[in-house]
VOPAGU-2260 file (C-alpha; in pm, 1 decimal, decimal comma):
REM VOPAGU-2260
SITE   aa  ch    i         X         Y         Z
SITE  MET   A    0   -1529,2   -3761,9   -1523,2
SITE  ILE   A    1   -1306,7   -3940,3   -1776,5
SITE  LEU   A    2    -934,3   -3933,0   -1697,0
SITE  GLU   A    3    -690,3   -3753,6   -1923,7
SITE  TYR   A    4    -556,4   -3973,4   -2201,4
SITE  GLU   A    5    -202,1   -4024,3   -2318,5
SITE  TYR   A    6    -297,4   -3927,1   -2673,4
SITE  SER   A    7    -402,9   -3568,5   -2599,6
SITE  ASP   A    8     -56,9   -3412,5   -2644,5
SITE  LYS   A    9      -4,5   -3609,8   -2963,7
SITE  MET   A   10    -318,4   -3465,7   -3118,8
SITE  LEU   A   11    -203,0   -3106,6   -3069,3
SITE  SER   A   12      35,4   -3135,2   -3363,7
SITE  LYS   A   13    -216,7   -3299,2   -3598,4
SITE  THR   A   14    -393,7   -3112,9   -3877,2
SITE  VAL   A   15    -774,1   -3099,5   -3888,7
SITE  ALA   A   16    -774,2   -3349,6   -4175,3
SITE  GLU   A   17    -554,4   -3587,9   -3977,4
SITE  LEU   A   18    -778,3   -3555,7   -3672,8
SITE  TYR   A   19   -1088,0   -3631,7   -3878,1
SITE  LYS   A   20    -916,2   -3946,6   -4003,5
SITE  TYR   A   21    -919,6   -4080,8   -3646,8
SITE  VAL   A   22   -1289,8   -4000,9   -3619,4
SITE  ASP   A   23   -1393,0   -4131,6   -3962,4
SITE  GLU   A   24   -1186,3   -4449,9   -3933,7
SITE  LYS   A   25   -1226,1   -4501,8   -3560,7
SITE  ASP   A   26   -1227,1   -4882,7   -3589,1
SITE  ARG   A   27    -861,5   -4868,9   -3699,4
SITE  PHE   A   28    -732,7   -4675,6   -3398,7
SITE  GLN   A   29    -717,2   -4705,4   -3022,7
SITE  GLU   A   30   -1027,2   -4571,0   -2849,2
SITE  GLY   A   31    -818,9   -4321,9   -2652,1
SITE  ALA   A   32    -671,4   -4179,6   -2971,8
SITE  VAL   A   33   -1015,4   -4141,4   -3128,8
SITE  LEU   A   34   -1149,5   -3969,3   -2817,9
SITE  ALA   A   35    -854,0   -3731,5   -2799,7
SITE  ALA   A   36    -886,5   -3648,0   -3170,0
SITE  ALA   A   37   -1258,2   -3571,5   -3141,1
SITE  ARG   A   38   -1201,3   -3351,6   -2837,6
SITE  GLU   A   39    -921,9   -3164,7   -3013,2
SITE  LEU   A   40   -1149,3   -3098,7   -3311,8
SITE  LEU   A   41   -1407,6   -2943,3   -3082,3
SITE  LYS   A   42   -1139,6   -2725,9   -2922,1
SITE  ARG   A   43   -1050,3   -2596,7   -3268,0
SITE  GLY   A   44   -1407,4   -2492,0   -3331,6
SITE  GLU   A   45   -1514,5   -2780,1   -3554,1
SITE  THR   A   46   -1890,2   -2838,3   -3540,2
SITE  ARG   A   47   -1949,9   -3154,2   -3742,4
SITE  GLU   A   48   -2260,3   -3315,0   -3596,9
SITE  ASP   A   49   -2111,1   -3658,8   -3529,5
SITE  LEU   A   50   -1825,3   -3540,1   -3307,2
SITE  SER   A   51   -2037,2   -3542,3   -2991,6
SITE  ASP   A   52   -2162,1   -3891,4   -3078,8
SITE  VAL   A   53   -1806,4   -4019,6   -3118,2
SITE  ILE   A   54   -1701,0   -3867,5   -2786,6
SITE  TYR   A   55   -2002,7   -4021,0   -2616,2
SITE  GLU   A   56   -1931,2   -4360,8   -2770,5
SITE  MET   A   57   -1566,5   -4357,8   -2661,5
SITE  GLU   A   58   -1642,6   -4233,1   -2309,8
SITE  VAL   A   59   -1902,0   -4505,5   -2261,2
SITE  PHE   A   60   -1644,6   -4759,8   -2378,0
SITE  PHE   A   61   -1397,2   -4652,0   -2110,5
SITE  LEU   A   62   -1665,5   -4639,5   -1842,2
SITE  GLU   A   63   -1771,2   -4991,2   -1930,6
SITE  GLN   A   64   -1408,6   -5106,2   -1917,5
SITE  LYS   A   65   -1391,1   -4975,9   -1562,6
SITE  GLY   A   66   -1727,4   -5133,1   -1476,9
SITE  ILE   A   67   -1869,9   -4793,1   -1387,4
SITE  VAL   A   68   -2168,3   -4788,4   -1620,8
SITE  ASP   A   69   -2375,1   -5011,5   -1840,7
SITE  VAL   A   70   -2404,7   -4876,6   -2195,3
SITE  GLU   A   71   -2783,0   -4916,0   -2184,7
SITE  ASP   A   72   -2802,7   -4680,6   -1886,8
SITE  ALA   A   73   -2569,6   -4417,2   -2026,0
SITE  GLU   A   74   -2699,3   -4089,1   -2162,7
SITE  PRO   A   75   -2507,3   -3871,0   -2407,6
SITE  ASP   A   76   -2371,8   -3542,3   -2280,3
SITE  VAL   A   77   -2521,8   -3294,6   -2524,4
SITE  ASN   A   78   -2310,4   -2982,3   -2555,1
SITE  GLU   A   79   -2519,3   -2688,0   -2676,0
SITE  ASN   A   80   -2214,5   -2544,2   -2850,0
SITE  ASN   A   81   -2189,3   -2851,3   -3072,6
SITE  ILE   A   82   -2546,3   -2827,1   -3204,6
SITE  PRO   A   83   -2543,4   -2669,9   -3553,9
SITE  VAL   A   84   -2730,4   -2345,6   -3615,7
SITE  ILE   A   85   -2919,1   -2380,8   -3944,1
SITE  TYR   A   86   -3233,3   -2262,5   -4118,2
SITE  HIS   A   87   -3533,0   -2478,1   -4034,4
SITE  PRO   A   88   -3619,5   -2706,9   -4330,5
SITE  ARG   A   89   -3982,6   -2593,3   -4307,2
SITE  PHE   A   90   -3875,3   -2230,3   -4347,1
SITE  ILE   A   91   -3660,0   -2322,0   -4647,3
SITE  ARG   A   92   -3957,1   -2494,5   -4809,9
SITE  ILE   A   93   -4181,2   -2189,3   -4762,8
SITE  PHE   A   94   -3903,4   -1955,3   -4875,7
SITE  GLY   A   95   -3851,7   -2158,1   -5193,6
SITE  VAL   A   96   -4222,7   -2154,7   -5272,8
SITE  LEU   A   97   -4246,8   -1777,3   -5227,8
SITE  PHE   A   98   -3919,8   -1667,5   -5385,6
SITE  SER   A   99   -3830,4   -1951,6   -5631,0
SITE  VAL   A  100   -3679,5   -2296,4   -5601,3
SITE  PHE   A  101   -3337,4   -2148,6   -5677,9
SITE  ALA   A  102   -3366,0   -1916,7   -5377,0
SITE  GLY   A  103   -3470,1   -2208,3   -5157,4
SITE  SER   A  104   -3180,3   -2418,4   -5284,5
SITE  ILE   A  105   -2936,3   -2146,1   -5176,6
SITE  LEU   A  106   -3059,9   -2161,6   -4816,9
SITE  MET   A  107   -3050,8   -2541,4   -4823,8
SITE  ALA   A  108   -2693,9   -2525,5   -4955,0
SITE  MET   A  109   -2598,3   -2287,4   -4673,0
SITE  ASN   A  110   -2730,4   -2544,1   -4424,8
SITE  LEU   A  111   -2535,4   -2824,9   -4590,7
SITE  SER   A  112   -2218,1   -2615,4   -4583,6
SITE  ARG   A  113   -2260,7   -2564,0   -4208,3
SITE  LEU   A  114   -2290,1   -2942,0   -4177,8
SITE  HIS   A  115   -1960,1   -2979,9   -4369,7
SITE  LYS   A  116   -2123,6   -3115,4   -4684,2
SITE  GLU   A  117   -1978,8   -2861,4   -4926,8
SITE  LYS   A  118   -1987,7   -3084,6   -5234,8
SITE  MET   A  119   -2355,9   -3159,5   -5188,0
SITE  ALA   A  120   -2419,5   -2790,1   -5119,4
SITE  ARG   A  121   -2284,2   -2700,1   -5463,4
SITE  GLN   A  122   -2493,8   -2970,1   -5626,7
SITE  THR   A  123   -2801,8   -2840,4   -5446,8
SITE  VAL   A  124   -2757,5   -2489,0   -5586,7
SITE  LEU   A  125   -2707,3   -2627,0   -5937,6
SITE  ALA   A  126   -3017,3   -2844,3   -5903,9
SITE  GLY   A  127   -3225,6   -2549,8   -5780,5
SITE  LEU   A  128   -3097,4   -2327,1   -6060,8
SITE  ALA   A  129   -3171,9   -2591,0   -6324,6
SITE  TYR   A  130   -3525,2   -2643,4   -6194,1
SITE  SER   A  131   -3597,5   -2269,6   -6189,9
SITE  ILE   A  132   -3463,0   -2225,6   -6543,8
SITE  VAL   A  133   -3677,2   -2511,6   -6675,1
SITE  GLN   A  134   -3979,7   -2378,9   -6485,6
SITE  GLY   A  135   -3929,8   -2026,4   -6620,5
SITE  THR   A  136   -3873,8   -2150,0   -6976,7
SITE  ILE   A  137   -4192,1   -2356,3   -6977,8
SITE  PHE   A  138   -4396,8   -2074,4   -6825,1
SITE  TYR   A  139   -4263,7   -1828,7   -7084,5
SITE  LYS   A  140   -4320,9   -2065,4   -7377,0
SITE  PHE   A  141   -4682,5   -2128,2   -7283,0
SITE  ASN   A  142   -4739,7   -1770,2   -7164,3
SITE  ILE   A  143   -4828,4   -1880,9   -6811,2
SITE  GLN   A  144   -4869,9   -1579,9   -6583,0
SITE  VAL   A  145   -4788,8   -1548,9   -6212,5
SITE  THR   A  146   -5070,7   -1747,7   -6053,7
SITE  GLY   A  147   -5131,7   -2015,9   -5796,0
SITE  LEU   A  148   -4981,9   -2261,6   -6043,2
SITE  THR   A  149   -4644,4   -2096,0   -5989,2
SITE  LEU   A  150   -4661,0   -2170,4   -5617,3
SITE  ILE   A  151   -4765,3   -2530,6   -5679,3
SITE  VAL   A  152   -4479,6   -2593,7   -5922,0
SITE  SER   A  153   -4232,8   -2431,5   -5680,6
SITE  LEU   A  154   -4363,6   -2645,7   -5395,5
SITE  ILE   A  155   -4306,7   -2955,5   -5605,9
SITE  GLY   A  156   -3951,6   -2840,2   -5673,9
SITE  MET   A  157   -3876,5   -2784,8   -5306,4
SITE  ASN   A  158   -4020,0   -3125,6   -5217,2
SITE  VAL   A  159   -3793,2   -3281,6   -5479,7
SITE  LEU   A  160   -3486,7   -3112,0   -5328,3
SITE  GLU   A  161   -3588,1   -3222,5   -4978,9
SITE  PHE   A  162   -3653,3   -3583,0   -5079,8
SITE  PHE   A  163   -3351,7   -3644,4   -5301,8
SITE  ILE   A  164   -3093,8   -3426,4   -5123,1
SITE  TRP   A  165   -3176,7   -3303,5   -4772,6
SITE  ASN   A  166   -3343,5   -3619,3   -4637,6
SITE  LYS   A  167   -3062,3   -3836,6   -4771,9
SITE  GLN   A  168   -2787,4   -3619,2   -4623,6
SITE  VAL   A  169   -2926,8   -3521,4   -4283,0
SITE  PRO   A  170   -3065,8   -3756,1   -4014,2
SITE  VAL   A  171   -3432,6   -3698,1   -3942,4
SITE  ASN   A  172   -3370,2   -3674,9   -3566,4
SITE  MET   A  173   -3066,6   -3444,5   -3590,6
SITE  LYS   A  174   -3067,7   -3177,3   -3321,6
SITE  PHE   A  175   -3018,5   -2819,9   -3439,6
SITE  ARG   A  176   -3081,3   -2461,0   -3338,2
SITE  ASN   A  177   -3284,8   -2229,0   -3559,3
SITE  ARG   A  178   -3087,0   -1968,7   -3751,2
SITE  ASN   A  179   -3227,7   -1616,3   -3771,2
SITE  VAL   A  180   -3444,7   -1585,7   -4083,8
SITE  TRP   A  181   -3478,4   -1207,3   -4110,2
SITE  VAL   A  182   -3182,3   -1154,7   -4343,2
SITE  PRO   A  183   -3296,5   -1394,5   -4617,6
SITE  LEU   A  184   -3653,9   -1269,3   -4581,4
SITE  LEU   A  185   -3540,8    -908,4   -4625,3
SITE  VAL   A  186   -3328,2    -995,7   -4928,1
SITE  GLY   A  187   -3612,3   -1196,9   -5078,3
SITE  VAL   A  188   -3861,3    -912,8   -5036,4
SITE  LEU   A  189   -3620,3    -655,7   -5182,6
SITE  VAL   A  190   -3568,5    -876,2   -5487,8
SITE  LEU   A  191   -3938,7    -951,2   -5521,3
SITE  ILE   A  192   -4065,8    -591,2   -5502,8
SITE  PRO   A  193   -3940,9    -486,1   -5853,6
SITE  LEU   A  194   -4079,7    -808,1   -6002,9
SITE  VAL   A  195   -4422,5    -755,7   -5845,6
SITE  TYR   A  196   -4424,6    -392,9   -5959,4
SITE  TYR   A  197   -4341,1    -497,1   -6315,6
SITE  VAL   A  198   -4611,0    -765,5   -6324,8
SITE  VAL   A  199   -4877,1    -531,8   -6184,7
SITE  SER   A  200   -4779,6    -238,2   -6404,3
SITE  THR   A  201   -4793,7    -451,7   -6719,7
SITE  GLY   A  202   -5123,4    -610,4   -6620,2
SITE  GLY   A  203   -4974,1    -957,6   -6595,1
SITE  LEU   A  204   -5194,8   -1055,9   -6305,4
SITE  LEU   A  205   -5506,7    -956,1   -6495,1
SITE  GLN   A  206   -5437,6   -1151,2   -6812,5
C-alpha cells in the first residue's frame, strides 16, 4: 500500500482543468503531485482512460524508489470503475450499415464523448452526416432503389469512419465494458418502420 502523499490536501482546492494539467504534463511536476492529482480526479468521478495508467506508473516509481518492486514484475491495479462503458465498435459498424452511416456516426460520437474527446465527437457526426447526404444524393440522382448496394455503400462509410477516426483516437487494446444496445436499436427500428412501409407501399423494392 502506497503511503499518503504531502500533495493530497493541495489538490483538493484545484479545479479539474488544473488537475489534468498535472496528469498531461507529468514530466514537469513531482511524481507525488501527479499521483495525488490523478487520484483526486478519480474521486471527482472523472473516467478518462489514462488516469489508471498514470496512477500505476507513479506508484511503481515510488515502489522502485523504496526497492520494494522491480517495474518488470509489477502489474497494474485495474479498477473496474475506471473502465469506460461504451458501445462495442462492432455493434456500431452493424448499426451504421442497417440504419445509415449518419446513425452509426452518432453512436461513435457518443463513445468518443465518454472518452473525453468531444471535439472529435462533433467532427465524427459531421463526417457521418456528410457521407449520408452524398450517398442519398447519388442514389436519388441515379434512381438507385433500396437494395444490397445500399448496405455495401454504408459498410464502406462505416469502415472509413473507423479507419480515419476511431482507430486513430482509441488504442486497439483499450479495456472497456459494453454499453446496453437496446435503446439505440429501438430508436433505429422506430425510425426505420415508416421508411420501410413507404418503400413497400410505393413498390420501391420491386422496381
